[in-house]
C-alpha positions as CSV (number, residue, x, y, z in Angstrom):
1,M,73.6,130.1,78.9
2,S,71.5,131.1,81.9
3,V,70.6,128.6,84.5
4,F,67.1,130.0,85.1
5,P,65.4,128.5,82.0
6,L,66.9,125.1,82.9
7,V,65.6,125.3,86.5
8,R,62.2,126.6,85.3
9,D,61.8,123.8,82.8
10,F,62.8,121.2,85.4
11,I,60.2,122.6,87.8
12,E,57.5,123.0,85.1
13,S,58.0,119.4,83.8
14,R,57.5,118.0,87.4
15,D,54.5,120.3,88.0
16,H,52.8,119.1,84.9
17,R,53.5,115.5,85.7
18,I,51.9,115.9,89.1
19,M,49.0,117.9,87.5
20,N,48.3,115.0,85.1
21,R,48.1,112.5,87.9
22,V,46.0,114.7,90.1
23,H,43.5,115.6,87.4
24,R,42.9,112.0,86.6
25,W,42.6,110.8,90.2
26,S,39.0,110.1,91.1
27,A,39.4,110.8,94.8
28,P,37.2,109.1,97.4
29,Q,34.1,111.2,98.5
30,W,35.6,112.0,101.9
31,V,38.8,113.5,100.3
32,R,36.7,115.5,97.9
33,M,34.6,117.0,100.7
34,W,37.7,117.7,102.8
35,M,39.5,119.5,100.0
36,I,36.5,121.6,99.1
37,C,35.9,122.5,102.8
38,A,39.6,123.3,103.2
39,T,39.7,125.6,100.1
40,R,36.5,127.3,101.1
41,G,37.8,127.9,104.6
42,G,40.8,129.5,103.0
43,D,38.5,131.9,101.1
44,G,38.5,134.2,104.2
45,W,35.6,133.3,106.5
46,L,37.8,130.9,108.6
47,W,40.4,133.7,109.3
48,Y,37.7,136.1,110.6
49,A,36.2,133.3,112.8
50,L,39.6,132.4,114.1
51,A,40.3,136.1,114.9
52,V,37.1,136.3,116.9
53,V,37.9,133.1,118.8
54,I,41.4,134.4,119.6
55,L,40.2,137.8,120.7
56,I,37.8,136.2,123.1
57,F,39.9,133.3,124.4
58,G,43.5,134.2,123.4
59,G,44.8,135.5,126.6
60,P,47.2,138.4,127.0
61,E,48.9,137.8,123.6
62,R,45.6,137.9,121.7
63,Y,46.1,141.4,120.2
64,L,49.7,140.6,119.1
65,A,48.4,137.3,117.6
66,V,45.6,138.9,115.6
67,S,47.5,142.1,114.6
68,S,50.6,140.2,113.4
69,S,48.5,137.7,111.5
70,F,46.5,140.3,109.7
71,L,49.5,142.5,109.0
72,A,51.2,139.5,107.4
73,A,48.1,138.5,105.5
74,G,47.6,142.0,104.2
75,V,51.2,142.2,102.9
76,G,50.8,138.7,101.6
77,I,47.7,139.6,99.6
78,A,49.5,142.6,98.1
79,F,52.5,140.4,97.2
80,F,50.6,137.6,95.5
81,L,48.4,140.1,93.5
82,W,51.6,141.7,92.3
83,A,53.4,138.4,91.7
84,K,50.5,136.9,89.8
85,R,50.3,139.8,87.4
86,L,54.1,139.8,87.0
87,T,54.5,136.1,86.2
88,G,51.2,135.5,84.4
89,R,51.4,131.8,84.9
90,R,48.4,129.9,83.7
91,R,46.5,127.6,86.1
92,P,46.5,123.8,85.8
93,C,42.8,123.9,84.9
94,D,43.7,125.9,81.8
95,F,45.9,123.0,80.6
96,Q,43.7,120.0,81.4
97,P,40.2,119.5,82.7
98,H,39.9,118.0,86.2
99,C,38.0,114.7,86.4
100,W,35.7,115.7,89.3
101,S,36.5,119.2,90.6
102,K,34.3,121.9,89.0
103,L,35.4,124.8,91.2
104,L,36.2,128.0,89.3
105,P,39.5,129.8,90.1
106,P,39.3,133.1,91.8
107,D,41.5,134.8,89.2
108,R,43.4,134.0,86.0
109,F,46.9,133.3,87.3
110,S,48.5,130.5,89.3
111,F,51.8,131.6,90.7
112,P,52.0,131.9,93.7
113,S,49.1,130.4,95.6
114,G,47.3,133.2,97.3
115,H,45.3,130.9,99.5
116,T,48.5,129.3,100.7
117,I,50.3,132.6,101.3
118,T,47.4,133.8,103.3
119,A,47.1,130.6,105.3
120,F,50.7,130.4,106.3
121,S,51.1,134.2,106.9
122,I,48.2,134.0,109.4
123,L,49.1,130.7,111.0
124,T,52.8,131.4,111.5
125,P,52.3,134.0,114.2
126,L,49.6,131.9,115.8
127,M,52.0,128.9,116.0
128,L,54.7,131.1,117.6
129,L,52.3,132.4,120.2
130,Y,50.2,129.3,120.8
131,P,52.6,126.3,120.3
132,E,50.1,124.0,122.1
133,Y,47.9,124.2,119.0
134,N,50.7,123.7,116.4
135,I,49.3,120.4,115.2
136,E,45.9,121.9,114.6
137,F,47.3,125.0,112.9
138,S,49.6,122.8,110.8
139,F,46.6,120.7,109.8
140,I,44.7,123.7,108.7
141,G,47.5,125.2,106.6
142,L,48.5,121.9,105.0
143,S,44.9,121.1,104.2
144,I,44.4,124.5,102.5
145,A,47.7,124.2,100.6
146,S,47.0,120.6,99.4
147,S,43.4,121.4,98.5
148,R,44.7,124.0,95.9
149,I,46.7,121.2,94.2
150,I,44.0,118.5,94.5
151,L,41.3,120.7,93.2
152,G,43.4,121.7,90.1
153,M,43.8,125.4,91.0
154,H,47.6,125.4,91.5
155,F,50.8,123.6,90.6
156,L,53.0,122.1,93.4
157,S,55.6,124.9,93.0
158,D,52.9,127.6,93.4
159,V,52.0,126.1,96.7
160,I,55.6,125.6,97.9
161,V,56.5,129.2,97.1
162,G,53.2,130.4,98.7
163,A,53.9,128.4,101.9
164,A,57.5,129.8,102.1
165,A,56.4,133.4,101.4
166,G,53.6,133.2,103.9
167,T,55.8,131.7,106.6
168,L,58.4,134.4,106.1
169,L,55.8,137.2,106.1
170,G,54.1,135.7,109.3
171,Y,57.4,135.5,111.1
172,L,58.5,139.1,110.0
173,A,55.2,140.6,111.1
174,F,55.4,138.8,114.4
175,A,59.0,140.0,114.9
176,L,58.1,143.5,114.0
177,L,55.1,143.8,116.3
178,N,56.5,141.8,119.2
């Protein structure tokens, strides 16, 4: 007997338990606004704005920061598009309606979280090059990742795998270009 189905079932049961709790939680208004802003920031405009700020104020490592972040993000986007088609995992909002979030998902599939992969792939090189801003970068990445769960777009395991893959891609891109 293969171990994979047992592990998958264990993860899926916990994912669904968390989904049930999140989808019934009537979050305070400030949490709702924070999560919507975080997820919208992860749609792309935040990354372009951050690149402009780094190119203007980023010092001598600005080109390495932007190029390694965008290399990692590009590979991350290709990876999550491929992985989503391969796995075909349905989104939490397909299983159960959310009590307050009415956002529509950007595509049909859930695994892995593309927003999270992109956030961590971009932020990892920045954290390596600008450690004095690690708290701010961590806040951005964790806000985007958690927003995907809170808004009913992803399961916890989608976000964990997305964060791990994005971090790895960000580090590899930084190491390659450094």
